[in-house]
C-alpha positions, 0 to 999 in steps of 0.5 A, a space after each residue: 622765283 620771278 623770271 628776271 627776264 620779264 623785269 630787266 632788258 636782256 643783256 646787250 653789247 652796245 656802242 654809240 660809234 662805228 666799229 674801229 677795230 676787231 676789239 669793238 666789232 660784234 661777233 656772230 656765229 653758228 658753230 660752223 660759220 663765224 662773222 665779225 660785224 664792223 658796222 660804220 656810217 657808210 660801209 659795213 665790213 663783215 669778216 667771215 670764217 668757216 670752222 674747217 678752213 685751215 692751212 695744210 693737210 694731213 701729215 705725220 711727224 717724221 721723227 725717227 729714233 724716238 724711243 732711243 731719244 726718250 731713253 737718252 733724255 731719261 738717262 740725263 735726268 735720272 742718272 746724271 741730273 742734267 736737265 739742261 742737256 736733257 732739254 736739248 736732247 728732247 728737241 729731237 722728239 719735236 715734229 712739225 708745227 701745227 697748221 693755222 686757222 684761216 680767214 674766209 674773207 669779207 663781205 663789204 656792204 656800202 651805202 652809196 647814198 650817205 646817211 646822216 646821224 650817229 652810228 649806234 650798234 648793239 649785239 642782243 645776246 638773247 636773240 643773237 642779232 647784231 643791229 646798226 642804226 645810221 640815221 634812218 637806215 637799219 641793218 640787222 645781221 644773224 648767223 642761222 644754225 638751222 639754215 647755215 647762212 649769215 643773214 643781213 637785212 637792210 631797211 630804210 625810210 628812203 630807197 636804198 642804194 647799196 653795193 655788196 662785194 666779196 673779197 678774200 686775202 688769199 693769193 689764188 682766187 676765183 669769182 663767178 655769178 651763178 645767177 643774176 642776184 648771186 656772186 660767188 667767190 673762192 680760192 685756196 689757203 696756204 699750204 703751210 702757215 708757220 706760227 709767228 715767233 718772236 725770234 724769227 720770221 718765216 713766210 706763209 707758204 703758198 704752193 700751187 695745187 696744195 692747200 684747202 680750197 673754199 667757196 662762199 657766195 652772197 645772194 641779194 633778195 630785194 622785192 621790189 627793187 633792182 639788182 645789177 652785177 659788175 664783176 664781184 659786186 652786186 648793186 641794189 637800188 629802188 628798194 626800202 628793204 633788202 636781204 643778203 644771204 651768205 653761205 660758205 663751204 670748204 673742201 674739208 673731207 676729214 682730219 685724215 683725208 686730203 681735201 678735195 680740189 673740186 671748185 664746182 662741188 664747192 659752188 654747188 654746195 653754197 648755191 644749194 644752201 642759198 636756194 634752201 634759205 631763199 625758199 624759207 624766206 627772211 622772216 622765217 629765217 629770223 624766227 627759226 634762228 631766234 628759236 634755235 638760239 634761245 633754246 640754248 641761251 634762255 636756259 640760264 639767266 643771271 641778274 645782279 641788280 645795280 643802277 638801272 640807268 646803266 642798262 642804256 649806257 654803251 658797253 665801252 663807257 661802262 667798262 671805263 667806269 669800272 676801270 675808274 673804280 665804280 661798281 657795276 654788277 650788271 656788267 659782270 652779269 653781261 660778261 657771264 651771258 656773253 661767255 655763254 653766247 660765244 660758246 653757242 656761237 662758236 661750238 655746235 654739234 657737228 662743228 669743229 671745236 672753238 679755236 683760240 679765237 673761236 670762229 673769228 680770225 682775220 689773219 692769215 698768220 694769226 697769233 699762236 696759229 689760232 689753233 687748239 692749245 690744250 695746255 689750258 686754253 681749249 679746256 678753259 674755253 669749255 669750262 662753262 659748258 656743263 655748269 651753265 647748261 650748254 652740254 650740246 656745245 661741248 660735243 665738238 670737243 668730244 669729237 675732236 678727242 675721239 679723232 685725236 686718240 687715233 692720231 695719238 696712238 700712232 704718236 705713242 707707238 712711233 715716238 715712245 714705243 708705248 701702247 695707247 694714245 697721247 697728245 701734246 700741247 698743240 692740236 689743229 684740224 689735222 689732229 697733230 698729236 706730237 710735240 711740235 717745234 721742228 727741233 728748234 723750240 723750247 721743250 717748255 711748250 713741246 715736251 708735255 704728253 698730258 694733253 690727251 689726259 686733260 681733254 678726256 677729263 672733259 668727257 668724264 666731267 660730262 658723264 658726271 654732270 649728265 649722270 650718263 653711264 651709257 656715255 661713260 661706257 661707250 664713249 669715255 671708257 675706250 679713251 680712258 683705257 687708251 690713256 691708261 695703257 700709254 702711261 702705264 708704259 710711259 711712267 718709269 721708276 725712280 730711286 725711291 720706287 715711285 713711278 714718275 713721268 720723265 721728262 716732265 714740264 710745267 706748261 711754258 714755265 722754266 726754273 733754275 737748276 742747281 748750276 743756275 741754268 734756266 731749264 724746263 724739263 723735270 721729273 714729274 711736275 706737280 701738274 703731272 701728279 694731279 693729272 695722272 691721279 685724276 686719270 687713274 681715279 677716273 679709269 678705276 671709277 669708270 671700270 666699276 661703273 661700266 661693269 655695273 652697267 653691263 659692260 665687260 672691263 673684267 675681261 682679261 685685257 681690261 681686267 689686267 689693265 685695271 689691276 695695273 692702274 690700281 697698283 700704279 696709282 699707289 706708286 704715284 708721288 704726292 705733290 710737294 709742299 715747300 718749306 715756305 708753305 707753298 705748293 711746289 710747281 716742280 718736283 722739289 723746291 727750286 729757284 723760279 725764273 718768273 715767279 709771276 708766270 701766267 700759267 698756274 699749272 701746279 694749281 690744277 688740283 684746285 681748279 679745274 681739278 677737285 683734289 684740293 678742297 678746303 674741307 677735304 684737304 685743308 693742308 693742300 688748300 692752304 698751300 695752294 692759297 699761298 702759291 696763288 697769292 705769291 704768284 699774283 704778288 709777283 705779277 701773275 694773272 697777266 693775261 685775260 685767260 690767266 686772270 680768269 683762272 685766278 677767279 676760278 681758283 679763288 672761287 674754289 677757295 671760297 674767297 669772294 673778296 679776292 675773286 671780286 678783285 680778280 674780276 676788277 683786274 680782268 675788266 681793267 687790263 684784259 678786256 676789250 671794249 666789246 668784252 672779248 678777252 685780251 692777250 695784252 696788249 691787243 691780241 684777241 683770244 676767246 678763252 678768258 671771256 669763257 673762263 670768266 663765265 665759268 668762274 662766275 658760275 663757280 662763285 654762285 654754285 659748286 657741285 664737286 666732291 659730293 656736295 652742292 655748295 650754294 654761294 661758296 664765294 659771293 663777291 661783296 659787290 653782289 649783295 642781291 641777285 638771282 640765277 636760274 638754270 645753273 647745272 650741277 652734277 647729277 644732273 641737278 638744275 639750280 635756281 638761287 636767290 639771295 639778299 644781303 649776301 645770304 640765300 633766300 631760296 633755292 630750287 632744285 630740279 633733278 633728273 633722278 630721285 636722289 638725296 642732295 648733300 648741301 653746303 651753305 654759307 657760314 652762318 646760314 641755318 638750313 638742312 645739310 641735305 634735301 631729298 628730291 624726286 625726278 623732274 619735280 622742283 623742290 624749293 628750300 627757303 632760308 630765314 632772313 
């Protein structure tokens, strides 16, 4: 298969005007450091973030009487059938709200000598370099992972006159100059940042001596040239080329430790980072950065041929064309590449997981605290990690889950008197694991102890994609064992003898009870059914594999747990299909308050879960299809992440036509000019862009339930194309080419000798399986 990168320019985000807002700025990152580049004609503003800069600090939930409250809620639901009263009672289980991700500050670069001409900007996704050209002045910027610095290079055909300033939005601050060409600044973030709330306004809390400290610094390298300092500003004159190096450090010491309060330690850390980067030098910094980024990014390439002239058209203009009804397969390919780029930039080994806004947050009181929302958003952010061959970028999520299990064990015991561990819908740097809301918020958000299950299933997926039983035994099994222990205690029998989760919610949604009241708590919603089926299946499978790999889950404690899981699995209820043929969201057919709700929780079993399959479970598949269509017909898919989820659902249903319509809707209503995802009208979240990348991969290759499916849901607007490097379970790398909507060749490269079961598009002749040898590419060709 030809390498598409040799025949088409690499994917880029382009603009022919200065940046005007966050929605047309260009993001850079190395996992730890984030930079949003707002380039203009005479001023560049680069908004900075550090992954561990959050408000607050370690704390506990402070809830008392949890087990008694749980018993009361269950009595109200199971014995009295009063979900309204149960919902009110459940608020007593709510602890403090999560803390908020914080901005670090800005780097301001002012071109003192005006430059004429247009401001043309681009983000080269292949090299992870942002460039701005204004007249004869060129600025490039990148965030280096190997050297942990932001690098900004300025070049002109005339002597430069540039000022460089650091500023930050926090009340407590300091500035110093550790050497003649360096300015350092720092401060302290708030002690507490309440989440913005539509019904109340609460101020940010600054408390002397509380809140995390931070420091950052910029160094100017200009030879020849002169660098002078004035307060927090550096001025560069007399050079045609200058390099700015930016480093940052926070006082974070661990999720369960109070941050340190040592300004000198912060200053020494950023100075040491700058010294090391200075010794490397600008050219080697650039080369090391590009090699590091491309080692990840170049693993996968998608080419969807279209009009070659569009490659040079600014991205906002291409987006406008799509909104006007014009086809642009190349823009879909760029979106696919952009999601991979963003995951590389926001999530690296050793960093924190991406927040709701990745590593790009400009507000002290950001929307939804820019936290880790784990009832869909964080999971969607990582859906593409395995399928698009970025498993290293998945690791920060795994590290967080390990820590959350410790916090969640305390919550399980103190709040519910259960063994094991649990987590709810909001997580922050301090590993909040309890229901949040402070006793004031609706349980439709808070009362959801399933967060740990969904997160841990990401580790299960990683083990399946990697074929790594050692990872399963050493890393995943302890998490599964703890979750299983929790739910064996938490599940309770109801009248028919079934084991149910109670109370139970369907994330962020409500329904009408028989009295017509809007309520949110139930007994065993459909999402709980899917998640617990997956948890118990994964636990039993892992126990078997760990035993075969030489572990000892058959020792008395684990052996008892496995037997109990096997028995409990058989007592879980089935999902309910209503009289209208739809998959019910709740434990029974109900009157929906919002038939077009943004969450699609009851369809988890179809995507990202695998229990619903058009081949294996056609009845459930048909019910899921009816549910999805009804949700969309009622106005669903009304956020970027929700619309991306619908594309993944259509992909699993094998419906390329509906998926293409979902992608058009995503571009039309939920995509910013810089292709970032929108929570309408203007709030940025990262999940939808990455969810779209995962969905596009699923349109081309799927590998769940023992079959490798080729082109399971190809959109009609993509009749020809190639993709290389997609990752299937096993692991198996897949290169695929197609023409006129039919595959022409497929190459499989597996890590082990194996037989791959194939599912080809209808009407395409070919084998039902292929035998491959370890690390030997095996190519199938298909007749035209």
